[in-house]
C-alpha positions, 0 to 999 in steps of 0.5 A: 840264533836258536837251533830248532827242535828237529835239528837237535833231535836229529843231532842226538839221533846221529850220536846214537847211531855213531854208538851203534856203529862203534859198538861192533868190535867191542862193547862200548863204555858210554860217554857223557855225550852219549848219556846226554843224547840218550836223556834228551831224546827220552825227555822229547819222546812220546813213546815207551822207555824199552827201546832206550833200555834195549839200546843201552844194554845192547852197546854195552853187551859183552855177549856170552862167554861161549859165543864166538866173537863174530856172533857177539858182534852180530848180536850186539849191532842188531840189538843196538839198531833195533833199539835205535829204530824204536827210539827213532819212532818214539821221537816221531822221526821217519824210519826210512832208509834215506833217514838212516843214510843221513844218520850214518853220514852225520855219525861221520865215517868217511866210507859212509859219506862217500857211499852216500854221495855216490847214492845221491849222484846215482839217484840224480842220474836216474832222475835225469834219465827219466826226465830225458825218457819222458821228454823223448816220449812227449816229442815222439807223440808230437811228431806222430800228431804232426805238430813238430 
């Protein structure tokens, strides 16, 4: 059984998202899997190379010696996310909050999986409420017309 192209691209992006999340406390030493994911995405890219270079530099950036540790962490994660968004654009995937949530879930932190489940449940509750309100409105209109 073959895996389709979009699934492979998504999995490679999830590897990059995992690296972007993991580089917050300290710069990463890129693994072979991360290198392969970046190479795979670049091979399937329709855009420029600079987002890949920016992402690579960001996850490995130790920061300036005179910067506070929290500033180094902030800059590293911000630049990594920025590079990742450019990579997402270059491979033709959607740049939406929902897609970012899916990448976080695929990256595998338990907290993110729980947060995603809660947001999905909340969306479902809102949709059910909207449908119920719509049903009540239509019932009220039928009653006003004398059809009920």
